[in-house]
MARMARVO-24460 format. One line per field, with one value per atom (N, C-alpha, C, O): residue in three letters; atom name; x, y, z. Coordinates in nm, 4 decimals, always signed. Atoms other than C-alpha are relative to their C-alpha. Example, Ala and Ser with C-alpha at 12.3 -4.5 7.8 and 13.67 -1.06 7.14 Angstrom:
2
kolpa	[ALA,ALA,ALA,ALA,SER,SER,SER,SER];
vexdren	[N,CA,C,O,N,CA,C,O];
x	[+0.0890,+1.2300,+0.0900,+0.1936,-0.0820,+1.3670,-0.0770,-0.0261];
y	[-0.1190,-0.4500,+0.1200,+0.1181,-0.1190,-0.1060,+0.1090,+0.2198];
z	[+0.0000,+0.7800,+0.0000,+0.0665,-0.0060,+0.7140,+0.0730,+0.0899];
***
This chain:
91
kolpa	[MET,MET,MET,MET,ASN,ASN,ASN,ASN,LEU,LEU,LEU,LEU,ARG,ARG,ARG,ARG,VAL,VAL,VAL,VAL,ILE,ILE,ILE,ILE,LYS,LYS,LYS,LYS,LYS,LYS,LYS,LYS,ASP,ASP,ASP,ASP,ILE,ILE,ILE,ILE,GLU,GLU,GLU,GLU,TYR,TYR,TYR,TYR,PHE,PHE,PHE,PHE,VAL,VAL,VAL,VAL,GLY,GLY,GLY,GLY,GLU,GLU,GLU,GLU,PHE,PHE,PHE,PHE,ILE,ILE,ILE,ILE,ASP,ASP,ASP,ASP,ASP,ASP,ASP,ASP,CYS,CYS,CYS,CYS,SER,SER,SER,SER,LEU,LEU,LEU,LEU,PHE,PHE,PHE,PHE,VAL,VAL,VAL,VAL,ALA,ALA,ALA,ALA,LEU,LEU,LEU,LEU,ASN,ASN,ASN,ASN,PRO,PRO,PRO,PRO,HIS,HIS,HIS,HIS,LYS,LYS,LYS,LYS,ASP,ASP,ASP,ASP,SER,SER,SER,SER,ASP,ASP,ASP,ASP,LYS,LYS,LYS,LYS,ILE,ILE,ILE,ILE,ALA,ALA,ALA,ALA,ALA,ALA,ALA,ALA,ILE,ILE,ILE,ILE,ILE,ILE,ILE,ILE,ASP,ASP,ASP,ASP,GLU,GLU,GLU,GLU,ALA,ALA,ALA,ALA,VAL,VAL,VAL,VAL,ASP,ASP,ASP,ASP,LEU,LEU,LEU,LEU,TYR,TYR,TYR,TYR,ASN,ASN,ASN,ASN,ASP,ASP,ASP,ASP,LEU,LEU,LEU,LEU,LYS,LYS,LYS,LYS,ASN,ASN,ASN,ASN,LYS,LYS,LYS,LYS,ILE,ILE,ILE,ILE,ASN,ASN,ASN,ASN,HIS,HIS,HIS,HIS,PRO,PRO,PRO,PRO,GLU,GLU,GLU,GLU,GLY,GLY,GLY,GLY,ASN,ASN,ASN,ASN,LYS,LYS,LYS,LYS,ARG,ARG,ARG,ARG,ALA,ALA,ALA,ALA,PHE,PHE,PHE,PHE,TYR,TYR,TYR,TYR,ASN,ASN,ASN,ASN,GLY,GLY,GLY,GLY,ILE,ILE,ILE,ILE,ARG,ARG,ARG,ARG,LYS,LYS,LYS,LYS,GLU,GLU,GLU,GLU,MET,MET,MET,MET,PHE,PHE,PHE,PHE,GLU,GLU,GLU,GLU,LYS,LYS,LYS,LYS,ILE,ILE,ILE,ILE,ASP,ASP,ASP,ASP,GLU,GLU,GLU,GLU,LEU,LEU,LEU,LEU,CYS,CYS,CYS,CYS,GLU,GLU,GLU,GLU,LYS,LYS,LYS,LYS,LEU,LEU,LEU,LEU,SER,SER,SER,SER,ALA,ALA,ALA,ALA,THR,THR,THR,THR,ILE,ILE,ILE,ILE,VAL,VAL,VAL,VAL,SER,SER,SER,SER,GLU,GLU,GLU,GLU,LYS,LYS,LYS,LYS];
vexdren	[N,CA,C,O,N,CA,C,O,N,CA,C,O,N,CA,C,O,N,CA,C,O,N,CA,C,O,N,CA,C,O,N,CA,C,O,N,CA,C,O,N,CA,C,O,N,CA,C,O,N,CA,C,O,N,CA,C,O,N,CA,C,O,N,CA,C,O,N,CA,C,O,N,CA,C,O,N,CA,C,O,N,CA,C,O,N,CA,C,O,N,CA,C,O,N,CA,C,O,N,CA,C,O,N,CA,C,O,N,CA,C,O,N,CA,C,O,N,CA,C,O,N,CA,C,O,N,CA,C,O,N,CA,C,O,N,CA,C,O,N,CA,C,O,N,CA,C,O,N,CA,C,O,N,CA,C,O,N,CA,C,O,N,CA,C,O,N,CA,C,O,N,CA,C,O,N,CA,C,O,N,CA,C,O,N,CA,C,O,N,CA,C,O,N,CA,C,O,N,CA,C,O,N,CA,C,O,N,CA,C,O,N,CA,C,O,N,CA,C,O,N,CA,C,O,N,CA,C,O,N,CA,C,O,N,CA,C,O,N,CA,C,O,N,CA,C,O,N,CA,C,O,N,CA,C,O,N,CA,C,O,N,CA,C,O,N,CA,C,O,N,CA,C,O,N,CA,C,O,N,CA,C,O,N,CA,C,O,N,CA,C,O,N,CA,C,O,N,CA,C,O,N,CA,C,O,N,CA,C,O,N,CA,C,O,N,CA,C,O,N,CA,C,O,N,CA,C,O,N,CA,C,O,N,CA,C,O,N,CA,C,O,N,CA,C,O,N,CA,C,O,N,CA,C,O,N,CA,C,O,N,CA,C,O,N,CA,C,O,N,CA,C,O,N,CA,C,O,N,CA,C,O,N,CA,C,O,N,CA,C,O,N,CA,C,O,N,CA,C,O,N,CA,C,O,N,CA,C,O];
x	[+0.0844,+0.0000,+0.0886,+0.1835,-0.0762,+0.1321,-0.0600,-0.1820,+0.0447,+0.1119,-0.0823,-0.1829,+0.0714,+0.0005,-0.1422,-0.2361,+0.1319,-0.2894,-0.0896,-0.2078,+0.0792,-0.4043,-0.0454,-0.1604,+0.0376,-0.3988,-0.1110,-0.2037,+0.1033,-0.6042,-0.1316,-0.2384,+0.1211,-0.8499,-0.0693,-0.1918,+0.0577,-0.8984,-0.0701,-0.1832,+0.0599,-0.9620,-0.1262,-0.2261,+0.1141,-1.1978,-0.1203,-0.2292,+0.1132,-1.4135,-0.0609,-0.1831,+0.0536,-1.4449,-0.0628,-0.1676,+0.0551,-1.5001,-0.1347,-0.2257,+0.1276,-1.7762,-0.1089,-0.2239,+0.0983,-1.9464,-0.0466,-0.1661,+0.0357,-1.9360,-0.0863,-0.1799,+0.0821,-2.0736,-0.1430,-0.2384,+0.1330,-2.3646,-0.0780,-0.1966,+0.0654,-2.4407,-0.0422,-0.1540,+0.0291,-2.4243,-0.1138,-0.1969,+0.1063,-2.6477,-0.1354,-0.2344,+0.1255,-2.9127,-0.0470,-0.1652,+0.0361,-2.9049,-0.0474,-0.1430,+0.0378,-2.9236,-0.1368,-0.2138,+0.1275,-3.2172,-0.1157,-0.2320,+0.1023,-3.4035,+0.0227,+0.0536,-0.0288,-3.3667,-0.0973,-0.0663,+0.0993,-3.6794,+0.0287,-0.0333,-0.0358,-3.5230,+0.1034,+0.1750,-0.0980,-3.3155,+0.1378,+0.1598,-0.1309,-2.9552,+0.1069,+0.2229,-0.0988,-2.7862,+0.0552,+0.1745,-0.0447,-2.7724,+0.0940,+0.1935,-0.0855,-2.6246,+0.1332,+0.2376,-0.1237,-2.3696,+0.0889,+0.2112,-0.0781,-2.2635,+0.0643,+0.1771,-0.0551,-2.2157,+0.1133,+0.2136,-0.1079,-2.0098,+0.1228,+0.2354,-0.1121,-1.7954,+0.0721,+0.1950,-0.0613,-1.7375,+0.0824,+0.1903,-0.0727,-1.6329,+0.1300,+0.2329,-0.1212,-1.3864,+0.1010,+0.2209,-0.0885,-1.2454,+0.0621,+0.1803,-0.0520,-1.2116,+0.1090,+0.2140,-0.0988,-1.0273,+0.1312,+0.2389,-0.1202,-0.7864,+0.0727,+0.1956,-0.0591,-0.7305,+0.0729,+0.1850,-0.0632,-0.6583,+0.1241,+0.2253,-0.1173,-0.4237,+0.1159,+0.2320,-0.1032,-0.2368,+0.0629,+0.1850,-0.0518,-0.2050,+0.0863,+0.1912,-0.0742,-0.0881,+0.1390,+0.2353,-0.1281,+0.1890,+0.0946,+0.2107,-0.0832,+0.3197,-0.0172,-0.0747,+0.0189,+0.3334,+0.0779,+0.1827,-0.0634,+0.4187,+0.0188,-0.0714,-0.0239,+0.5774,+0.0059,+0.0548,+0.0023,+0.5294,-0.0914,-0.2113,+0.0762,+0.4179,-0.1162,-0.2248,+0.1066,+0.2161,-0.1193,-0.2337,+0.1079,+0.0156,-0.0653,-0.1870,+0.0517,-0.0200,-0.0950,-0.2044,+0.0828,-0.1568,-0.1268,-0.2328,+0.1195,-0.3929,-0.0969,-0.2184,+0.0839,-0.5213,-0.0679,-0.1846,+0.0569,-0.5741,-0.1127,-0.2184,+0.1028,-0.7670,-0.1254,-0.2375,+0.1135,-0.9854,-0.0741,-0.1971,+0.0609,-1.0459,-0.0807,-0.1901,+0.0691,-1.1412,-0.1361,-0.2367,+0.1261,-1.4075,-0.0986,-0.2187,+0.0890,-1.5470,-0.0611,-0.1809,+0.0496,-1.5760,-0.0937,-0.1921,+0.0887,-1.7297,-0.1336,-0.2387,+0.1253,-1.9849,-0.0819,-0.2037,+0.0699,-2.0699,-0.0625,-0.1762,+0.0530,-2.1115,-0.1180,-0.2143,+0.1113,-2.3340,-0.1246,-0.2359,+0.1139,-2.5533,-0.0600,-0.1821,+0.0501,-2.5779,-0.0777,-0.1840,+0.0671,-2.6694,-0.1349,-0.2348,+0.1250,-2.9332,-0.1024,-0.2197,+0.0908,-3.0827,-0.0526,-0.1693,+0.0414,-3.0918,-0.1006,-0.1991,+0.0903,-3.2594,-0.1366,-0.2404,+0.1260,-3.5213,-0.0761,-0.1985,+0.0677,-3.5948,-0.0561,-0.1441,+0.0459,-3.6473,-0.1197,-0.1745,+0.1141,-3.9230,-0.1292,-0.2351];
y	[-0.1176,+0.0000,+0.1234,+0.1347,-0.1216,+0.3338,+0.1124,+0.1278,-0.1101,+0.6331,+0.1011,+0.1523,-0.0956,+0.8580,-0.0485,+0.0311,+0.0569,+0.6231,+0.0091,+0.0413,-0.0073,+0.6119,+0.1437,+0.1665,-0.1406,+0.9922,+0.0395,+0.1110,-0.0304,+1.0162,-0.0670,-0.0083,+0.0699,+0.7566,+0.0739,+0.0864,-0.0757,+0.9548,+0.1243,+0.1535,-0.1207,+1.2724,-0.0328,+0.0384,+0.0341,+1.0971,-0.0436,+0.0116,+0.0559,+0.9006,+0.0998,+0.1112,-0.0994,+1.1708,+0.1149,+0.1665,-0.1060,+1.4314,-0.0375,+0.0453,+0.0462,+1.2250,-0.0010,+0.0339,-0.0008,+1.1846,+0.1432,+0.1678,-0.1405,+1.5606,+0.0534,+0.1299,-0.0405,+1.6148,-0.0529,+0.0182,+0.0575,+1.3804,+0.0806,+0.1084,-0.0806,+1.5784,+0.1350,+0.1805,-0.1311,+1.9076,-0.0085,+0.0819,+0.0194,+1.7720,-0.0118,+0.0450,+0.0126,+1.6736,+0.1359,+0.1687,-0.1325,+2.0206,+0.0900,+0.1660,-0.0841,+2.1859,-0.0383,+0.0482,+0.0466,+1.9719,+0.0113,+0.0044,-0.0095,+2.0100,+0.1230,+0.1100,-0.1216,+2.3736,+0.0246,+0.0989,-0.0189,+2.3559,-0.0848,-0.0641,+0.0855,+2.0918,+0.0698,+0.1593,-0.0536,+2.1719,-0.0548,-0.1757,+0.0455,+2.1579,-0.0001,-0.0307,-0.0016,+2.1926,-0.1394,-0.1551,+0.1377,+1.8150,-0.0466,-0.1140,+0.0365,+1.7677,+0.0728,+0.0151,-0.0765,+2.0417,-0.0647,-0.0660,+0.0691,+1.8540,-0.1267,-0.1605,+0.1204,+1.5371,+0.0375,-0.0334,-0.0470,+1.7313,+0.0361,+0.0071,-0.0320,+1.8622,-0.1268,-0.1292,+0.1285,+1.5020,-0.0557,-0.1108,+0.0493,+1.4112,+0.0778,+0.0194,-0.0827,+1.7015,-0.0407,-0.0495,+0.0457,+1.5906,-0.1346,-0.1573,+0.1305,+1.2355,+0.0198,-0.0440,-0.0281,+1.3705,+0.0490,-0.0009,-0.0551,+1.5727,-0.1043,-0.1106,+0.1043,+1.2821,-0.1042,-0.1434,+0.1008,+1.0326,+0.0548,-0.0146,-0.0594,+1.2705,+0.0155,-0.0048,-0.0119,+1.3338,-0.1360,-0.1471,+0.1343,+0.9608,-0.0497,-0.1100,+0.0449,+0.8912,+0.0613,-0.0033,-0.0687,+1.1459,-0.0401,+0.0008,+0.0452,+0.9814,-0.1498,-0.1915,+0.1454,+0.6030,-0.0577,-0.0071,+0.0691,+0.3678,-0.1470,-0.2094,+0.1423,+0.0234,-0.0380,+0.0374,+0.0532,-0.1880,+0.0869,+0.0966,-0.0960,+0.0572,-0.0655,-0.0080,+0.0669,-0.1931,-0.0285,-0.0007,+0.0293,-0.3054,+0.1289,+0.1355,-0.1289,+0.0528,+0.0611,+0.1053,-0.0586,+0.1750,-0.0822,-0.0258,+0.0833,-0.1213,+0.0279,+0.0286,-0.0350,-0.0359,+0.1346,+0.1512,-0.1321,+0.3268,-0.0130,+0.0480,+0.0203,+0.2145,-0.0635,-0.0222,+0.0666,-0.0155,+0.0986,+0.1027,-0.1000,+0.2618,+0.1021,+0.1415,-0.0974,+0.5032,-0.0538,+0.0161,+0.0559,+0.2704,-0.0221,-0.0017,+0.0197,+0.1876,+0.1324,+0.1399,-0.1304,+0.5535,+0.0629,+0.1266,-0.0539,+0.6536,-0.0740,-0.0130,+0.0751,+0.3731,+0.0530,+0.0677,-0.0555,+0.5104,+0.1355,+0.1632,-0.1306,+0.8599,-0.0140,+0.0622,+0.0239,+0.7254,-0.0442,-0.0031,+0.0427,+0.5555,+0.1184,+0.1296,-0.1206,+0.8832,+0.0881,+0.1402,-0.0819,+1.0695,-0.0602,+0.0113,+0.0663,+0.8129,+0.0136,+0.0404,-0.0129,+0.8211,+0.1426,+0.1637,-0.1408,+1.2006,+0.0311,+0.1009,-0.0255,+1.2072,-0.0644,-0.0035,+0.0693,+0.9524,+0.0705,+0.0822,-0.0654,+1.1355,+0.1367,+0.1886,-0.1333,+1.4637,-0.0055,+0.0991,+0.0097,+1.3306,+0.0280,+0.0241];
z	[+0.0000,+0.0000,+0.0000,+0.0776,+0.0192,-0.1055,+0.0854,+0.0912,-0.0853,+0.1301,-0.0796,-0.0305,+0.0846,-0.1550,-0.0293,-0.0299,+0.0285,-0.2370,+0.1230,+0.1106,-0.1226,+0.1263,+0.0250,+0.0627,-0.0175,+0.1483,-0.0966,-0.0586,+0.0983,-0.1711,+0.0384,+0.0211,-0.0426,-0.0380,+0.1139,+0.1153,-0.1122,+0.2827,-0.0526,-0.0135,+0.0566,+0.0856,-0.0784,-0.0686,+0.0836,-0.1548,+0.0839,+0.0681,-0.0731,+0.0904,+0.0987,+0.1079,-0.0931,+0.3546,-0.0781,-0.0393,+0.0836,+0.0843,-0.0600,-0.0641,+0.0547,-0.0766,+0.1067,+0.0797,-0.1082,+0.2593,+0.0288,+0.0451,-0.0248,+0.3191,-0.1145,-0.0910,+0.1138,-0.0321,+0.0131,-0.0181,-0.0215,+0.0483,+0.1032,+0.0852,-0.1041,+0.3631,-0.0561,-0.0317,+0.0584,+0.1746,-0.1012,-0.1099,+0.0972,-0.0993,+0.0691,+0.0229,-0.0737,+0.1542,+0.0501,+0.0392,-0.0514,+0.3100,-0.1148,-0.0991,+0.1140,-0.0329,-0.0566,-0.0983,+0.0550,-0.1458,+0.0983,+0.0588,-0.1033,+0.1837,+0.0866,+0.2050,-0.0770,+0.2904,+0.1146,+0.2077,-0.1056,+0.5043,+0.1238,+0.2281,-0.1137,+0.7318,+0.0874,+0.0426,-0.0939,+1.0395,-0.0366,-0.0299,+0.0475,+0.9173,+0.1099,+0.0822,-0.1085,+1.2588,+0.0286,+0.0546,-0.0246,+1.3073,-0.1105,-0.0839,+0.1130,+0.9609,+0.0108,-0.0198,-0.0172,+1.0315,+0.1056,+0.0914,-0.1032,+1.3466,-0.0563,-0.0204,+0.0620,+1.1403,-0.0952,-0.1031,+0.0881,+0.8857,+0.0830,+0.0426,-0.0888,+1.1725,+0.0447,+0.0519,-0.0372,+1.2843,-0.1156,-0.0941,+0.1170,+0.9289,-0.0195,-0.0534,+0.0119,+0.9187,+0.1085,+0.0817,-0.1070,+1.2559,-0.0350,-0.0094,+0.0437,+1.1181,-0.1039,-0.0965,+0.1043,+0.8137,+0.0615,+0.0286,-0.0631,+1.0278,+0.0835,+0.0825,-0.0840,+1.2678,-0.0843,-0.0521,+0.0855,+0.9899,-0.0692,-0.0791,+0.0648,+0.8080,+0.0988,+0.0630,-0.1025,+1.1328,+0.0294,+0.0405,-0.0258,+1.2005,-0.1155,-0.0931,+0.1180,+0.8436,-0.0036,-0.0450,+0.0045,+0.8789,+0.1127,+0.1126,-0.1113,+1.1990,+0.0213,+0.1218,-0.0122,+1.1373,+0.1174,+0.1573,-0.1121,+1.4203,-0.0357,-0.0916,+0.0198,+1.3966,-0.1467,-0.2310,+0.1354,+1.0861,-0.0863,-0.0599,+0.0800,+0.8179,-0.0737,-0.0810,+0.0749,+0.6152,+0.0911,+0.0549,-0.0951,+0.9177,+0.0497,+0.0669,-0.0464,+1.0361,-0.1024,-0.0671,+0.1051,+0.7028,-0.0242,-0.0513,+0.0121,+0.6761,+0.1148,+0.0946,-0.1146,+1.0240,-0.0196,+0.0160,+0.0281,+0.9201,-0.1015,-0.0859,+0.1030,+0.6123,+0.0609,+0.0316,-0.0666,+0.8239,+0.0903,+0.0903,-0.0887,+1.0792,-0.0811,-0.0409,+0.0836,+0.8011,-0.0433,-0.0314,+0.0474,+0.6603,+0.1142,+0.0964,-0.1149,+1.0049,+0.0454,+0.0724,-0.0457,+1.1043,-0.1030,-0.0654,+0.1022,+0.7712,+0.0027,-0.0166,-0.0151,+0.8130,+0.1169,+0.1062,-0.1162,+1.1580,-0.0341,+0.0042,+0.0389,+1.0135,-0.0959,-0.0873,+0.0922,+0.7345,+0.0760,+0.0432,-0.0813,+0.9925,+0.0758,+0.0868,-0.0675,+1.1882,-0.0967,-0.0628,+0.1005,+0.8713,-0.0360,-0.0433,+0.0334,+0.7795,+0.1117,+0.0857,-0.1147,+1.1294,+0.0118,+0.0448,-0.0065,+1.1212,-0.1099,-0.0858,+0.1114,+0.7824,+0.0261,+0.0002,-0.0290,+0.8877,+0.1103,+0.1033,-0.1121,+1.2121,-0.0379,+0.0309,+0.0406,+1.0259,-0.0937,-0.1283,+0.0921,+0.7983,+0.0693,+0.0066];
***
């Protein structure tokens, strides 16, 4: 696994999630967007945290980067579930 590829993956997946949140807010201006804004803030924090971790590897680099990739997908899944729950509760 290449460090450059992992950095691009972090930017792509977190960026796509933020785009999804923004799209929902844009298409539903009558809904309360404070909850969505809080989820976007969590996504930005995830992005910053992952980028910081990537820049300071510990131990075996291959295992470390694989762990970062796994953590990224798990956290994005959690954020997607929060977004879905928020959207359903706002209907």
